[in-house]
C-alpha distance (Angstrom), angle and dihedral (degrees) to the residues before:
residue distance angle dihedral
M1 . . .
M2 3.77 . .
L3 3.79 122.6 .
P4 3.79 120.7 -162.5
M5 3.78 116.1 -108.6
I6 3.80 125.5 -173.8
D7 3.78 113.1 -136.1
P8 3.84 105.8 -137.1
V9 3.81 91.3 -150.5
D10 3.80 98.2 63.3
D11 3.85 103.7 5.5
L12 3.81 91.9 -121.6
T13 3.76 119.6 143.3
R14 3.78 111.9 -124.8
P15 3.81 131.0 178.1
L16 3.79 116.5 -100.5
P17 3.81 114.0 -154.0
V18 3.78 114.4 -128.0
A19 3.79 123.2 -176.4
T20 3.80 108.2 -129.6
A21 3.79 103.7 179.8
S22 3.79 112.8 114.3
P23 3.81 114.9 -122.1
I24 3.79 118.2 -106.2
R25 3.81 107.6 -132.1
M26 3.78 129.4 -166.9
Q27 3.79 125.1 178.1
F28 3.79 123.6 -165.7
S29 3.78 127.5 -167.2
S30 3.78 136.5 -167.4
P31 3.80 125.9 178.4
E32 3.81 90.5 -87.6
R33 3.83 107.7 17.9
L34 3.82 142.5 55.1
H35 3.79 126.0 -157.3
T36 3.82 125.1 -174.1
V37 3.81 124.0 -168.3
L38 3.83 125.4 -169.8
L39 3.80 127.1 -172.5
M40 3.79 109.0 -163.6
Q41 3.78 146.3 132.7
D42 3.79 119.6 -96.8
L43 3.81 124.6 -141.1
F44 3.80 90.2 -81.1
E45 3.84 91.3 53.7
Q46 3.82 91.1 -110.0
W47 3.81 114.3 144.6
I48 3.80 111.9 -119.6
I49 3.78 139.0 173.5
V50 3.79 116.0 -140.6
Q51 3.80 115.0 -163.1
A52 3.80 123.2 -170.7
W53 3.79 127.8 176.7
G54 3.75 140.3 173.9
G55 3.76 147.2 156.0
K56 3.78 122.8 -89.1
N57 3.80 92.4 -141.4
D58 3.80 103.3 29.3
T59 3.78 141.4 40.3
R60 3.80 97.6 -110.2
G61 3.76 112.6 121.8
G62 3.75 146.0 109.6
A63 3.77 147.4 -175.0
K64 3.78 140.7 -134.5
T65 3.79 138.2 -175.5
R66 3.81 127.2 -146.8
P67 3.84 125.4 -170.3
F68 3.82 124.3 -139.9
D69 3.79 132.2 -163.0
N70 3.81 94.6 -129.7
L71 3.79 145.0 -5.2
E72 3.80 93.6 -93.7
A73 3.82 92.5 57.2
G74 3.81 90.1 47.8
L75 3.81 91.8 50.0
A76 3.81 91.0 49.9
A77 3.81 90.3 51.3
L78 3.80 90.8 47.0
Q79 3.81 90.6 53.1
G80 3.81 89.8 49.7
I81 3.80 91.8 51.0
A82 3.81 91.1 48.7
A83 3.82 92.3 49.6
K84 3.81 91.6 48.4
H85 3.81 93.5 50.5
Q86 3.78 94.1 46.5
K87 3.81 89.7 49.2
Q88 3.83 88.4 52.6
G89 3.81 90.5 55.3
Y90 3.80 100.2 -98.3
T91 3.80 117.9 142.6
L92 3.81 121.3 -136.9
V93 3.82 104.7 -122.2
A94 3.81 102.7 167.5
């Protein structure tokens, strides 16, 4: 989707790219940990996976972002992450 944007330098209207795909979100839980995974497009329309994790009863946690060439590669990675977490005893909660 392209939204019009007026360039203040020359007053011309130019298209502004806007990613419109809704993020795919999965949240996993274990008795002591939470892990959230998002597959989405960034502002440059690059597909990325954002992973965030943390403890339910402590402040340990972290996050990381990985880029992908296309949606299909991101979906494959998302399926791999889900399989890994379920194998480790996490429950899919959202």
